[in-house]
N, C-alpha and C positions, 0 to 999 in steps of 0.2 A: 357832601358832593359825590356824585357818582362819576366814575371814570372807567372806561373800558380799556384794558391793556392786555397784550398777548405775552404771557410769561410761560416758559416751558413748565409743563406739569411736573416733570421729575425734579426740577429745581424747587418748586413750591413744596412738594412732598418731602424732600430732603430737609428743607428749612423748617418745616412744621415738625418734623421728627426731632431735629437737633434742638430746637427751641421749646419744644413741647407746647406750641401754640395750638389752642383748640380749634381755631378758625382761620381762614385765609385773611379775613378782615383784621383780626388781632395780629397776625403775622406781619402784615403790611404796616400797620400802625406802629408796632414795635421796631420794625426795620427803619421806618422814617424817623422815629424818636432817636434811635441809636445814631443815625447819620447826623442829625442835628446836634446831638450831644458831642459826638466826636469832633465836629467842626467848631463848636464853641470852645472845647478844650484846646484844640489846635490854635484857635485865635488867641486864647489867653496865653498860651505858651509863647506865641510870636510876640505878643504885646509885652510880656515880661522880659524877653530877650532884648527889646529895644531900649 
């Protein structure tokens, strides 16, 4: 799916440098995967506490 979004270039460049992502596409995919993973872990922790 193609989506057009306006992300500050300095933010993209810093994230690519820190993560060593070769492309913007890979950077965004990794970021989305990490968000999903963090939320799943958070949900599991909340479930375990109940």
